N, CA and C of each residue as an Amber inpcrd file, in Angstrom:
protein
   771
  84.7550000  24.6310000  58.0100000  84.4430000  24.5280000  56.4950000
  85.0570000  26.0970000  56.4730000  85.7350000  26.4640000  54.7630000
  86.3280000  27.4290000  54.9970000  85.0960000  28.5030000  54.4950000
  84.9490000  30.1730000  54.7000000  83.4960000  30.3030000  54.4880000
  83.7210000  30.2830000  53.0710000  84.6070000  30.2270000  51.9410000
  84.4360000  29.7360000  50.0890000  83.2150000  28.7870000  50.2160000
  83.6680000  27.8910000  51.4170000  82.3150000  26.4360000  51.2090000
  80.9960000  27.0410000  52.1020000  81.0920000  28.0120000  52.7320000
  79.6300000  27.7470000  53.6610000  79.3570000  28.2320000  52.8010000
  79.8930000  29.8690000  52.8240000  78.6670000  30.3430000  51.1390000
  78.2630000  29.8370000  50.0960000  79.4030000  28.9470000  49.5770000
  78.4070000  28.0070000  48.0350000  77.4030000  27.1770000  48.6630000
  77.9230000  26.4380000  50.0690000  76.6350000  25.5220000  50.6390000
  75.2340000  26.6210000  50.4520000  75.6190000  27.6570000  51.2050000
  74.2220000  28.5650000  51.4930000  74.0710000  28.6780000  50.0520000
  74.2050000  29.1060000  49.2410000  73.5880000  29.6680000  48.3140000
  72.6190000  28.8740000  47.0110000  74.0580000  27.2540000  47.4620000
  73.5160000  25.8490000  46.7920000  71.8360000  25.4920000  47.5090000
  71.9500000  25.7220000  48.6500000  70.7610000  25.2710000  49.3620000
  69.6810000  25.8730000  49.4530000  69.9040000  27.7210000  49.0080000
  68.7740000  28.6860000  48.6330000  68.1960000  28.1620000  46.9870000
  69.3740000  28.0730000  46.2600000  68.5500000  27.1060000  45.0390000
  67.6690000  25.6320000  45.0690000  68.4020000  25.0430000  45.7930000
  67.3060000  23.8190000  46.2920000  66.0060000  24.0670000  46.8920000
  65.6190000  25.3220000  47.4170000  64.4020000  25.4910000  48.2520000
  64.0750000  26.1100000  47.5880000  64.2250000  27.0990000  46.2400000
  63.5150000  27.4410000  45.9930000  62.9110000  25.8000000  44.5080000
  63.7380000  25.1920000  44.1300000  63.1650000  24.0540000  43.0510000
  61.5870000  23.0530000  43.9770000  62.5470000  23.4340000  45.5780000
  61.7390000  22.5850000  46.3690000  59.6200000  22.7980000  46.6550000
  59.9770000  24.8290000  46.7090000  59.0210000  25.2860000  46.5450000
  58.0460000  25.3060000  45.5110000  58.8240000  25.3220000  44.2230000
  58.4890000  24.9140000  42.7380000  57.4070000  23.3950000  43.0550000
  58.4000000  22.2740000  43.8380000  58.1590000  21.3740000  43.4440000
  56.8750000  21.1830000  44.1770000  56.7000000  22.3220000  45.1310000
  55.3110000  22.2900000  46.3370000  53.8820000  22.7000000  45.4750000
  54.6070000  23.6290000  44.7360000  53.1830000  24.1500000  43.8870000
  52.6090000  22.9480000  42.8730000  53.7250000  21.8440000  42.0120000
  52.8740000  20.8800000  41.5400000  52.2850000  19.4180000  42.0210000
  52.9610000  19.2220000  43.5990000  52.3270000  18.3440000  44.5030000
  50.7300000  18.9910000  44.3330000  50.5200000  20.4760000  44.9430000
  48.7760000  20.9420000  45.0020000  48.4870000  20.9320000  43.8200000
  48.7220000  21.2420000  42.8270000  48.6630000  21.2360000  41.4410000
  47.7700000  19.1680000  40.8840000  48.7740000  18.3690000  41.5250000
  48.4100000  17.5360000  41.0390000  47.1570000  16.7340000  41.9160000
  47.0220000  17.7210000  43.1410000  45.8290000  17.0970000  44.4860000
  44.4590000  17.5240000  43.7780000  45.0120000  18.7940000  43.3250000
  43.4840000  19.1080000  42.8320000  42.9190000  19.1680000  41.5240000
  43.9840000  18.3060000  40.6190000  43.7430000  17.5530000  39.4830000
  43.0870000  16.3730000  39.7190000  42.7480000  15.9980000  40.6020000
  42.4980000  14.2380000  41.4680000  41.0380000  14.4340000  41.4350000
  41.1890000  15.9430000  42.4600000  39.8740000  16.2320000  42.0840000
  38.9660000  16.3970000  41.4630000  39.5050000  17.8450000  40.7330000
  38.8020000  18.3460000  39.7960000  38.8240000  17.7450000  38.6160000
  39.4480000  16.1880000  37.9490000  39.4010000  16.1680000  36.3120000
  38.2330000  15.2830000  36.6550000  37.8480000  15.3770000  35.3810000
  36.3830000  14.7440000  34.9650000  36.8300000  13.9080000  33.7800000
  38.1690000  13.3770000  32.8650000  37.7680000  12.9900000  31.7120000
  39.0650000  11.7590000  32.2800000  39.3170000  10.8130000  33.0840000
  39.9990000  10.1560000  33.3300000  39.4930000   8.7880000  34.5480000
  40.3640000   8.4310000  34.5910000  39.9110000   7.6940000  35.9600000
  39.9220000   7.8710000  37.1780000  40.3400000   8.7800000  37.1720000
  40.1020000   9.7350000  38.4040000  38.9910000  10.1640000  38.7260000
  38.0740000  10.5130000  37.9520000  36.7850000  10.7320000  37.8300000
  35.8950000   9.9980000  37.5890000  36.6820000   8.3250000  37.8900000
  35.8930000   6.9780000  37.6710000  35.5650000   7.1070000  39.2710000
  36.7970000   6.6630000  40.3650000  37.0080000   6.4680000  41.0910000
  36.3410000   7.5060000  42.3730000  36.4210000   8.9100000  42.1730000
  36.5180000  10.2300000  42.6680000  35.0920000   9.9980000  43.9040000
  34.3000000   9.6200000  42.9560000  32.5850000   9.1860000  42.7830000
  32.6090000   7.9870000  44.0240000  33.1620000   6.6740000  43.9470000
  32.8140000   5.8320000  44.4680000  34.1740000   5.5570000  45.9780000
  35.4920000   6.1880000  45.7940000  36.2190000   5.8110000  46.6980000
  36.5580000   7.0490000  47.7340000  36.5740000   6.9000000  48.3710000
  36.9320000   7.6030000  49.4220000  38.1400000   8.4710000  50.0340000
  38.8910000   7.1210000  49.5750000  40.6370000   6.6950000  49.9950000
  40.7160000   7.4600000  48.6750000  40.6080000   7.7780000  48.3560000
  41.1050000   8.5510000  46.6070000  40.4730000   9.9590000  47.1890000
  39.7870000  10.1550000  47.7940000  39.2070000  11.8550000  47.7670000
  39.8650000  11.9280000  49.1040000  40.5870000  11.5840000  50.0940000
  41.3380000  11.2850000  51.0060000  43.1300000  11.8220000  50.6810000
  43.3690000  10.9620000  49.6530000  44.4080000  10.8400000  49.1550000
  44.4350000  12.1640000  48.2220000  43.7620000  12.6930000  47.9100000
  44.0890000  14.1110000  47.1280000  44.5270000  15.0980000  47.7790000
  43.4880000  14.7730000  49.2390000  43.2720000  16.1170000  50.0650000
  44.9420000  16.3560000  51.1990000  45.5720000  14.8550000  51.3790000
  46.9270000  14.8010000  51.4360000  47.7610000  15.6160000  50.9060000
  47.5510000  15.2180000  49.3750000  48.7850000  15.1890000  48.2690000
  48.5830000  17.2770000  48.5600000  47.3970000  18.0390000  48.8840000
  47.1810000  19.0990000  48.6180000  48.5300000  19.3720000  50.2320000
  47.4280000  18.9990000  51.2570000  48.8430000  19.2890000  52.4200000
  49.9530000  18.7730000  52.3930000  50.5630000  18.2680000  51.4770000
  51.8650000  17.9170000  51.6950000  52.8670000  19.1980000  50.3360000
  51.8100000  19.0290000  49.7530000  52.6180000  20.0670000  48.7680000
  52.7000000  21.8600000  49.9050000  51.4710000  22.0150000  50.0900000
  51.5410000  23.1340000  51.0380000  52.3540000  23.5380000  52.0280000
  52.6550000  22.0440000  52.8420000  54.1970000  21.6410000  53.6610000
  55.3840000  21.7800000  52.8110000  55.3170000  21.6150000  51.8930000
  56.3800000  21.3450000  51.4100000  56.9380000  22.7220000  50.2280000
  55.5720000  23.1640000  50.4520000  56.1690000  25.2000000  49.9960000
  56.5140000  26.1720000  50.7890000  56.1770000  25.7370000  52.6660000
  56.4160000  26.3260000  53.5550000  57.8950000  26.1250000  53.6890000
  57.8240000  24.5960000  53.9040000  59.0780000  24.2080000  54.1460000
  60.1990000  24.7700000  52.7030000  60.6610000  25.1010000  52.2470000
  60.6780000  25.6740000  51.1500000  61.3990000  27.1980000  51.3230000
  59.9850000  27.7260000  51.5960000  60.2050000  29.1630000  52.0350000
  60.9520000  29.0290000  53.5650000  60.8340000  27.9750000  54.3670000
  61.5000000  28.1010000  55.7410000  63.0980000  27.9870000  55.1540000
  63.6420000  27.1400000  54.1660000  64.8690000  26.2640000  53.8820000
  65.4380000  27.6710000  53.5200000  65.0570000  28.7250000  53.0890000
  65.5840000  29.3250000  52.0980000  66.0900000  30.6880000  53.2150000
  65.0250000  31.0990000  53.8120000  65.3180000  31.8020000  55.4150000
  66.1980000  31.1710000  55.8660000  66.0370000  29.8080000  56.3640000
  67.2040000  29.6020000  57.1000000  68.8700000  29.6750000  56.3520000
  68.4290000  29.0110000  55.1590000  70.0010000  29.4120000  54.3390000
  70.6940000  30.8510000  53.9050000  69.4030000  31.4920000  53.8110000
  70.2320000  32.7870000  53.1290000  70.6700000  33.6100000  54.9270000
  69.9210000  33.7460000  56.0320000  70.3300000  34.0790000  57.1690000
  70.9980000  33.4830000  57.5320000  71.0600000  32.4330000  57.6380000
  72.0810000  31.1490000  58.1860000  71.6110000  31.0300000  60.1570000
  70.2780000  30.3370000  59.7090000  69.2430000  30.4650000  61.3320000
  69.3560000  29.5080000  61.6200000  69.9240000  28.5160000  62.3340000
  70.1220000  26.5430000  63.0550000  68.9260000  26.3890000  62.9470000
  67.7520000  26.9610000  64.0350000  66.8840000  26.5830000  64.2670000
  65.8830000  26.5810000  63.3580000  66.0930000  27.0860000  62.1580000
  65.3900000  26.8110000  60.7870000  66.2970000  25.5180000  60.5130000
  67.1220000  25.8570000  60.4430000  67.9910000  24.8770000  59.1120000
  67.7590000  23.3830000  59.6870000  67.5290000  23.2160000  60.8580000
  67.0810000  21.9180000  61.9340000  66.1530000  21.8390000  61.3820000
  64.9440000  22.8030000  62.0960000  63.5880000  22.0580000  61.5610000
  63.4700000  21.5550000  60.1620000  64.1710000  22.1140000  59.5790000
  64.0310000  22.1390000  57.5860000  64.1640000  20.6690000  57.5710000
  65.5410000  20.3010000  58.0430000  66.2250000  19.0290000  57.8700000
  65.3250000  18.1830000  58.7640000  64.6260000  18.4670000  59.6300000
  63.9230000  16.8010000  60.5490000  62.6470000  16.9950000  59.4050000
  61.6330000  17.9580000  59.0810000  60.7310000  18.2290000  58.3550000
  61.3120000  17.3650000  56.6220000  62.1110000  17.8450000  56.1780000
  62.6500000  17.2570000  55.3380000  62.7690000  15.5660000  55.0230000
  63.2670000  14.8250000  56.1580000  63.6430000  13.7730000  56.3590000
  62.3120000  13.1170000  56.7050000  61.4160000  13.4420000  57.6950000
  60.2470000  12.5850000  57.3380000  59.6690000  12.6200000  56.3940000
  59.3720000  13.8890000  55.1920000  58.9100000  13.4490000  54.2620000
  59.3300000  12.1030000  53.1930000  60.8440000  12.5250000  53.5800000
  61.5140000  11.2880000  52.7100000  60.7700000  10.0080000  53.1180000
  60.9280000   9.8100000  54.1000000  61.2110000   8.4110000  54.8710000
  59.4070000   7.8750000  55.0300000  58.1140000   9.2760000  54.9060000
  56.7580000   9.0980000  54.2620000  57.1380000   8.2780000  52.9050000
  57.4180000   9.2760000  51.6590000  57.6540000   8.9660000  50.9190000
  58.0230000   7.5430000  50.0440000  58.6150000   6.7200000  50.4320000
  59.9160000   5.5220000  50.6800000  57.8040000   4.7260000  51.5340000
  57.7770000   5.0470000  52.5260000  56.8030000   4.4910000  53.0210000
  55.6350000   3.9930000  52.0240000  55.1400000   5.3390000  51.3990000
  54.1830000   4.6800000  51.0800000  54.2600000   4.3960000  49.2710000
  55.5690000   4.2100000  49.1550000  55.8130000   3.4710000  47.3880000
  55.9230000   2.5870000  48.2430000  56.7460000   2.0880000  49.4400000
  56.5300000   0.1610000  49.5490000  54.7370000   0.0290000  50.1170000
  54.0380000   0.6930000  50.5430000  52.4180000   0.0240000  50.8700000
  51.9010000   0.4340000  49.4530000  51.7790000   1.2940000  48.4760000
  51.5080000   0.6320000  47.4200000  51.8190000  -0.1640000  46.7970000
  53.2820000  -0.3200000  46.5220000  53.5680000  -1.5590000  45.7290000
  52.7280000  -2.9530000  46.4970000  52.9070000  -3.0230000  47.3960000
  51.8520000  -4.0620000  48.1570000  50.8160000  -4.4600000  48.6600000
  50.4440000  -3.4800000  48.2240000  48.6500000  -3.0050000  48.1430000
  48.3420000  -3.2120000  47.0700000  48.9740000  -3.3570000  46.2510000
  49.2310000  -3.2340000  44.2990000  47.1090000  -4.4680000  43.7970000
  47.3780000  -5.2130000  44.1170000  46.4800000  -6.2720000  43.9150000
  45.1410000  -5.9880000  45.0060000  44.9870000  -5.2380000  46.2050000
  44.0170000  -4.8900000  46.8990000  43.5100000  -3.2230000  45.9530000
  44.1770000  -2.7710000  45.7060000  43.7370000  -1.5030000  44.4030000
  42.9210000  -1.9250000  43.4860000  43.7750000  -2.7440000  42.7920000
  43.3440000  -2.9810000  41.3460000  41.5470000  -3.8020000  41.5430000
  41.2870000  -4.5720000  43.3600000  40.3670000  -5.2540000  43.1350000
  39.1370000  -3.8290000  43.5960000  40.0620000  -3.0730000  44.4600000
  38.8110000  -1.8010000  44.1980000  38.2640000  -1.4820000  42.7400000
  39.5110000  -0.6050000  42.0750000  39.0770000  -0.1740000  41.0660000
  38.3230000  -1.1580000  40.3500000  37.8030000  -1.8900000  39.8840000
  37.1060000  -3.3160000  39.5070000  35.9040000  -3.2380000  40.4140000
  35.5760000  -3.3070000  41.4330000  34.2270000  -2.8640000  41.9690000
  34.1420000  -1.4520000  41.2320000  34.4610000  -0.3630000  41.5760000
  33.9930000   0.4800000  41.5160000  33.7700000   0.7810000  39.5380000
  35.0170000   0.0940000  38.7550000  34.3830000   0.0300000  37.4670000
  32.8900000  -0.4430000  36.8750000  33.1960000  -1.6340000  37.8400000
  31.7160000  -2.8130000  37.4360000  30.5290000  -1.9740000  38.3690000
  30.8320000  -0.7340000  39.1120000  29.4190000  -0.3150000  39.4340000
  28.8380000   0.3690000  38.5570000  29.5540000   1.5250000  37.8820000
  29.4890000   2.6640000  37.0820000  29.3330000   1.3440000  35.6730000
  29.1650000   0.7300000  35.2830000  29.4240000   0.3280000  34.1130000
  27.4010000  -0.7570000  34.0710000  27.3420000  -1.4790000  35.5970000
  26.0050000  -1.5320000  35.7640000  24.5060000  -0.5240000  35.4340000
  24.9150000   0.4670000  36.3640000  24.6750000   1.8330000  36.3900000
  24.1420000   2.2900000  34.8390000  25.2770000   2.2300000  34.5210000
  24.9150000   3.6630000  32.9120000  24.0040000   3.4930000  31.8410000
  23.5100000   4.2100000  31.7430000  23.5010000   5.7290000  31.7120000
  22.8570000   5.7840000  33.5040000  23.5030000   6.4290000  34.4060000
  22.4170000   7.1010000  35.3190000  22.4100000   8.1240000  35.4130000
  22.7940000   9.0910000  36.7780000  22.2550000   9.8900000  37.4320000
  23.7810000  10.9960000  37.2610000  24.1120000  10.6440000  37.7310000
  25.9440000  10.7490000  37.3070000  26.4990000  10.8700000  35.5770000
  26.5250000  12.3720000  34.5810000  26.9060000  12.2530000  33.9520000
  28.2000000  12.5560000  33.7720000  29.1280000  13.1310000  34.8630000
  30.3980000  12.9620000  35.3480000  31.1160000  11.9150000  34.8210000
  30.4670000  11.1700000  36.1320000  31.7480000   9.7790000  36.0120000
  31.4750000   8.9460000  34.7280000  30.1070000   9.0620000  33.5650000
  29.9810000   8.6360000  32.6360000  30.5800000   8.9000000  31.4950000
  30.7570000  10.0710000  31.1120000  31.3870000  10.7850000  30.0290000
  32.6600000  10.4720000  29.9010000  32.9080000  10.3730000  31.4240000
  34.7730000   9.8750000  31.7560000  35.0470000   9.5020000  31.3030000
  34.4320000   7.9850000  31.6330000  34.4750000   6.4450000  30.9580000
  34.4040000   6.4160000  29.4560000  33.2990000   7.4510000  29.3400000
  33.0130000   6.9220000  27.5970000  34.7240000   7.2830000  26.8640000
  35.1150000   7.9010000  27.4460000  36.4840000   8.7320000  27.1500000
  37.7150000   8.0540000  26.8120000  37.7600000   7.2410000  28.0540000
  38.2790000   6.3090000  28.7390000  38.3340000   5.1010000  27.1740000
  36.9390000   4.3830000  27.1280000  37.0870000   3.5800000  26.4180000
  37.3340000   4.2250000  24.7870000  36.8610000   5.2620000  24.2050000
  36.8590000   5.7020000  22.8480000  38.5270000   5.6660000  22.4510000
  39.3560000   6.8140000  23.9100000  40.4620000   6.8940000  23.9050000
  41.8460000   6.1970000  23.6260000  41.1460000   5.3020000  24.2550000
  42.5820000   3.7680000  25.0000000  42.1630000   2.4110000  23.4930000
  40.8560000   2.7090000  23.1240000  40.5730000   1.7150000  22.4020000
  40.2220000   0.6090000  23.1560000  39.1050000   0.4640000  24.5220000
  39.2530000  -0.6520000  24.8870000  37.5340000  -0.7610000  25.4380000
  37.1440000  -1.8630000  26.0230000  36.1150000  -1.8540000  26.0850000
  35.5520000  -3.0460000  27.0920000  34.6340000  -2.1220000  28.7030000
  35.2580000  -2.7000000  29.9700000  35.9430000  -2.6350000  30.9890000
  35.9050000  -3.6500000  31.6580000  37.1380000  -3.1920000  32.8580000
  37.9630000  -4.5620000  32.2970000  37.6110000  -6.0830000  32.6590000
  38.3140000  -6.6720000  32.2980000  38.1210000  -7.4730000  30.9480000
  36.6760000  -6.8950000  30.0880000  36.4860000  -7.7480000  28.8250000
  35.0310000  -6.6530000  28.4290000  34.7260000  -7.1880000  27.0740000
  33.2330000  -6.2540000  27.1800000  31.9420000  -6.9300000  27.5660000
  32.2700000  -8.3790000  27.6370000  31.2530000  -9.2840000  29.1760000
  30.9520000  -8.7520000  29.6500000  31.6150000  -7.3230000  30.8670000
  31.6230000  -6.3270000  31.8620000  30.5700000  -5.8180000  31.9520000
  30.2120000  -5.5670000  30.3090000  28.9470000  -4.6640000  29.8400000
  27.5220000  -5.4750000  29.7800000  27.5060000  -6.8480000  29.8640000
  26.8860000  -7.3790000  29.9730000  25.5600000  -7.5590000  31.3590000
  26.2890000  -7.3300000  32.3610000  25.8280000  -7.1210000  33.4180000
  24.5430000  -5.8360000  33.9010000  25.0110000  -4.4320000  32.6320000
  24.4870000  -3.4900000  32.6960000  22.9780000  -3.3480000  32.5150000
  21.5580000  -2.9080000  33.4360000  20.2990000  -3.1490000  33.1840000
  19.6150000  -2.9390000  31.6690000  20.4200000  -1.3340000  31.2070000
  19.4490000  -1.1890000  29.9240000  20.0410000  -2.3110000  29.2040000
  20.9810000  -2.6380000  28.8670000  21.1950000  -3.9330000  27.7940000
  20.7830000  -4.8660000  28.2280000  20.2010000  -5.3990000  29.4850000
  19.6150000  -6.4890000  29.7390000  18.0320000  -6.8970000  29.9090000
  17.5170000  -5.5100000  29.3520000  16.0150000  -5.7180000  29.9260000
  15.3680000  -4.7160000  28.4640000  16.6730000  -4.5150000  27.5940000
  16.3730000  -4.2900000  26.2460000  16.2230000  -5.2210000  25.3380000
  14.7680000  -5.0890000  24.6470000  14.3680000  -6.0650000  23.1420000
  14.9950000  -6.0410000  22.2680000  15.9810000  -4.8960000  21.6910000
  17.1650000  -4.8800000  20.7200000  18.4690000  -4.7960000  21.0290000
  19.1120000  -5.2580000  20.0800000  20.2120000  -5.8120000  20.4930000
  21.6420000  -4.5410000  20.9340000  21.1250000  -3.9910000  21.8990000
  22.1820000  -2.8280000  22.2960000  23.7110000  -3.1700000  22.4570000
  24.6680000  -2.0140000  22.7290000  26.2400000  -2.3410000  22.6560000
  26.6130000  -0.6190000  23.1370000  28.0250000  -0.5740000  24.0050000
  27.8590000   0.7570000  24.2810000  28.5770000   1.6600000  23.5230000
  28.3330000   2.6690000  22.9830000  28.8550000   3.5830000  21.1740000
  30.1690000   3.7210000  21.6720000  30.8590000   3.7470000  22.8300000
  31.6360000   4.3470000  22.9530000  33.1020000   3.4460000  22.8680000
  32.6860000   1.7530000  23.0630000  32.9470000   0.8260000  22.7340000
  33.2710000   0.4910000  20.9680000  32.7910000   0.9100000  20.2980000
  32.4850000   0.9940000  19.2450000  33.9110000   0.5850000  18.3350000
  34.1670000  -0.8270000  17.4810000  35.4530000  -0.5960000  16.5410000
  34.6830000   0.0750000  15.1120000  35.0990000   0.7610000  14.8100000
  34.5980000   1.4100000  13.4360000  34.9630000   0.0650000  12.1620000
  36.0430000  -0.0240000  12.5990000  36.4470000  -1.3190000  11.0760000
  35.8050000  -2.2890000  11.6870000  34.8440000  -2.4560000  12.4600000
  33.9260000  -3.9400000  12.9850000  32.4680000  -3.2560000  12.6760000
  32.3720000  -2.2880000  12.3760000  31.2310000  -1.7850000  12.7040000
  30.0720000  -2.0300000  11.4930000  29.0970000  -2.1420000  11.1960000
  27.9570000  -2.4780000   9.6020000  27.4690000  -1.2080000   9.1510000
  27.7840000  -0.2860000  10.1380000  26.8060000   1.0860000  10.4930000
  27.6650000   2.2460000  10.2570000  27.2130000   3.4670000   9.7850000
  27.9070000   4.6850000   9.5980000  27.2960000   5.3300000  11.4640000
  27.1410000   4.8380000  12.1860000  26.8590000   5.6360000  13.4890000
  28.6020000   6.0910000  13.8350000  28.0340000   7.5140000  14.7440000
  28.8240000   7.9610000  15.1560000  29.0560000   8.2450000  16.3170000
  28.2500000   8.3100000  17.0340000  27.9130000   8.6680000  18.8300000
  28.4350000   8.4250000  19.3060000  29.7460000   8.6740000  20.2840000
  30.7580000   8.8030000  21.4820000  29.6770000   8.1780000  22.8760000
  28.7790000   8.3120000  22.6400000  28.0270000   7.5920000  23.9320000
  26.9610000   7.0890000  24.3070000  26.2820000   6.4250000  25.1630000
  25.0220000   6.2210000  25.6330000  24.6390000   4.5070000  24.7780000
  23.5020000   4.4180000  23.7330000  24.0070000   2.6650000  23.4640000
  23.7260000   3.2510000  21.6360000  24.4260000   1.9800000  21.2430000
  24.1220000   1.7390000  20.0280000  23.3420000   0.6520000  19.2210000
  22.9250000   0.4740000  18.0050000  21.6780000  -0.4450000  18.4790000
  23.2750000  -2.0080000  17.4690000  22.9780000  -3.2690000  17.6720000
  23.7470000  -3.6970000  16.6320000  23.1740000  -4.5680000  15.4500000
  23.4860000  -4.9000000  14.8280000  22.8470000  -5.6870000  13.9340000
  22.7830000  -7.2830000  14.2860000  23.6910000  -7.5060000  14.6500000
  24.0500000  -9.1280000  15.1800000  24.5390000  -9.2810000  17.0540000
  24.0300000 -10.8310000  17.4440000  24.6750000 -10.5100000  18.7190000
  26.0100000 -10.3900000  19.0050000  26.7960000 -10.5580000  18.1420000
  28.4220000 -10.1570000  17.9550000  28.2240000  -9.1100000  17.5210000
  29.0280000  -7.9810000  18.9310000  28.9860000  -6.9250000  19.3520000
  29.8220000  -6.6590000  17.9030000  29.9070000  -5.2730000  17.4710000
  31.1250000  -4.4360000  16.5050000  31.9370000  -4.1140000  17.7510000
  32.6670000  -4.2670000  18.4690000  33.3220000  -3.3690000  19.6730000
  34.7750000  -3.9940000  19.9420000  36.0400000  -3.4370000  20.6140000
  36.7700000  -3.5120000  20.8670000  37.4700000  -4.9920000  21.8560000
  37.4060000  -5.9170000  21.5080000  38.3470000  -7.4360000  22.6720000
  39.0160000  -6.9370000  23.6190000  39.5450000  -5.8770000  23.8200000
  40.6130000  -5.5560000  24.9450000  39.6090000  -4.9820000  26.6140000
  40.2770000  -5.6410000  27.0060000  39.8450000  -4.2910000  28.6780000
  40.3940000  -3.8900000  28.9120000  39.8930000  -2.4280000  29.5390000
  40.7470000  -1.1390000  29.9000000  41.9980000  -1.4280000  30.5650000
  42.0920000  -2.7170000  31.6130000  42.3250000  -2.7510000  32.8390000
  44.0880000  -3.4160000  31.9350000  43.3710000  -3.8720000  30.7070000
  44.2500000  -4.2140000  30.2410000  45.3460000  -2.9330000  29.3560000
  44.7330000  -2.1950000  29.3170000  45.0470000  -0.9920000  28.3820000
  46.1790000   0.1460000  29.5750000  45.8500000   0.2420000  30.4380000
  45.9470000   0.6730000  32.0280000  47.4570000   0.1660000  32.3060000
  47.3780000  -0.7320000  32.7650000  48.5460000  -1.6340000  32.3420000
  49.8280000  -1.8940000  31.4900000  49.8050000  -1.8330000  30.2570000
  50.2370000  -1.7560000  29.1060000  50.9010000   0.2500000  29.3860000
  49.6490000   0.8210000  29.6420000  50.7210000   2.2890000  29.7700000
  51.4070000   2.0210000  30.5980000  51.0060000   1.6440000  31.8090000
  51.8840000   2.0570000  33.0040000  53.1840000   1.2350000  32.8620000
  53.2370000   0.2680000  32.2050000  54.3970000  -0.7020000  31.6110000
  55.1030000   0.2330000  30.5310000  54.7420000   0.5860000  29.8570000
  55.1730000   2.0650000  28.6920000  55.5750000   2.9520000  29.6690000
  55.6360000   3.3590000  30.1210000  55.9570000   4.3620000  30.8000000
  56.6000000   4.6710000  32.2150000  56.7980000   3.1880000  32.5610000
  57.5110000   2.8380000  33.9070000  58.9920000   3.2950000  34.2140000
  59.7410000   3.5510000  32.9230000  61.1150000   4.1910000  32.8390000
  60.5640000   5.4560000  33.4100000  59.9060000   6.3420000  33.4530000
  59.4370000   7.8990000  33.0340000  59.5270000   8.0410000  34.6110000
  58.4620000   7.0930000  35.2710000  57.7870000   7.1100000  36.6510000
  58.6400000   7.1150000  37.6640000  59.8240000   5.6990000  37.8240000
  60.8260000   5.4580000  38.4430000  62.0900000   7.0460000  38.2130000
  62.0760000   7.4500000  36.7190000  63.1490000   8.7290000  36.8150000
  62.8960000   9.8310000  37.9270000  61.3680000   9.7910000  37.5110000
  60.6920000  10.7550000  38.5580000  61.2020000  10.5750000  40.3150000
  60.6620000   9.1040000  40.9540000  60.4890000   9.0670000  42.0420000
  62.1020000   9.4390000  42.4210000  62.7340000   8.7930000  41.7080000
  64.5550000   8.7490000  42.1260000  64.7090000  10.2030000  41.6270000
  64.4940000  10.9190000  40.7740000  64.7410000  12.2840000  41.0330000
  64.1650000  12.9230000  41.5810000  63.6410000  12.8860000  42.5890000
  63.0320000  13.8930000  43.8190000  63.5350000  13.0780000  44.7830000
  64.1200000  11.9260000  45.2070000  64.8050000  11.2510000  45.9880000
  65.7930000  11.6470000  46.4170000  66.4280000  11.9280000  45.2390000
  67.6270000  12.3930000  44.6370000  67.9540000  13.9510000  45.6840000
  67.1340000  14.4270000  45.0640000  67.2020000  16.5990000  45.1350000
  67.0910000  16.4650000  47.0280000  65.6240000  15.5080000  47.6160000
  66.0020000  15.5790000  48.9910000  66.4690000  15.1620000  49.1600000
  67.5090000  13.9870000  49.1080000  68.9320000  13.9160000  50.0320000
  69.6540000  15.3140000  49.9070000  69.8120000  15.4730000  48.3140000
  70.5950000  16.6770000  48.5650000  70.6920000  17.8450000  49.3210000
  69.2610000  17.9130000  49.9480000  68.6520000  19.0900000  50.6160000
  69.1550000  18.8570000  52.1620000  69.1020000  17.6030000  52.0750000
  69.2970000  16.7340000  53.6390000  70.9120000  17.2630000  54.4880000
  71.9600000  16.3360000  52.8020000  73.4450000  16.9600000  53.0940000
  73.6520000  18.3610000  53.6030000  72.9240000  19.3430000  52.1520000
  73.4200000  20.8910000  52.3640000  72.9850000  21.1720000  53.8370000
  72.0620000  20.9300000  53.9450000  71.1220000  21.3520000  54.9850000
  71.5220000  21.1900000  56.5340000  72.3950000  19.7610000  56.2710000
  72.7460000  19.7310000  57.9560000  74.4880000  20.3230000  57.8140000
  74.7190000  19.9280000  56.5390000  76.3260000  20.6030000  56.6550000
  76.3710000  22.1270000  56.8270000  75.6180000  23.0020000  56.7310000
  75.2780000  24.3100000  56.6810000  74.8020000  24.3270000  57.8690000
  74.0180000  23.3420000  58.7470000  73.7950000  24.0580000  60.4420000
  74.8410000  23.4090000  60.7160000  75.6420000  22.7540000  60.9800000
  76.7520000  22.0310000  61.5230000  78.1310000  23.4390000  61.2810000
  77.5880000  24.1400000  60.2360000  78.9370000  25.3590000  60.0060000
  78.9630000  26.8740000  60.9290000  77.5750000  26.8670000  61.7100000
  76.7140000  28.0780000  61.2790000  76.9210000  27.7030000  63.5120000
  78.2050000  28.6920000  64.1640000  78.4240000  28.7370000  65.1920000
  77.1120000  29.4410000  65.9750000  77.0230000  30.5740000  65.6470000
  76.1320000  31.5570000  66.6330000  74.9920000  31.9220000  65.9210000
  73.7230000  32.2070000  66.0370000  73.0980000  32.5780000  65.6110000
  72.9800000  34.2800000  65.7600000  73.2250000  34.2950000  64.0830000
  72.9040000  35.9650000  63.6890000  71.4760000  36.8420000  63.6660000
  70.6070000  36.3950000  65.0430000  69.2020000  37.1780000  64.3760000
  69.4920000  38.1880000  63.6520000  70.2650000  39.3570000  64.3530000
  70.7540000  40.6670000  63.6760000  70.1830000  40.9360000  61.7540000
  70.7210000  39.5410000  61.4350000  70.8130000  39.2360000  60.1500000
  69.4780000  39.3190000  59.2310000  68.3680000  38.9790000  60.0240000
  67.2830000  38.7740000  59.5910000  66.2290000  39.8910000  59.3180000
  65.7210000  40.9230000  58.3130000  65.1450000  41.7300000  57.9570000
  63.6710000  42.5150000  59.6150000  63.7880000  43.1800000  59.9060000
  62.4350000  43.1660000  60.7160000  61.4810000  44.2850000  60.3130000
  60.1490000  43.7510000  59.9010000  58.9490000  44.3910000  59.2300000
  58.2760000  44.5990000  60.4870000
């Protein structure tokens, strides 16, 4: 490979690793969001699902590793250090294999994930309102913004202890369909009193809404996944090409501190 091609490869790899460094930062941010978010399904799951908490810590770890790899890749590319380039190539290949394996696992375990989600939400609905205000506020937010009620349907709420034991006709206020309501109640949480056994609520369960959202955004999700894979493949190709082109270790190029 000529000097011009080596220089081009070196600086392309450096630019790629800057992007990879930012990518690692985004992964860490996403992991922190999973742990700290309190206004989505994550808030519902993280209280009951240990797997989700472990996944969040794994994401943070992968993000930190990606940032370290980006730094090592930049250093190896600029100073043409073969051992760093080889280490970078190996780690990136392992991450790519791990991502493919995780995607395949999620695809084939999607029914199990759906069952776990259903179990967690059913427990939240049965105990509402309980001591965990964050989880319940998150669920109220979900039902209100997605215009749904319960997980599979509004019948999920009939297992709630407060509704079952009350002498009044109560229903969750966050499920209320304003177009069907007889009163002007605007409460967004807790329970409201119905005028008849036919609750003025949304008929669609939140699982259907979530599935519809995923189907509507599947193109964007796949696009992001394919884009990440292409960037990683590009990094693999550039790093191995530069590694093969470097004949001797020139450690004198590395600045001493």
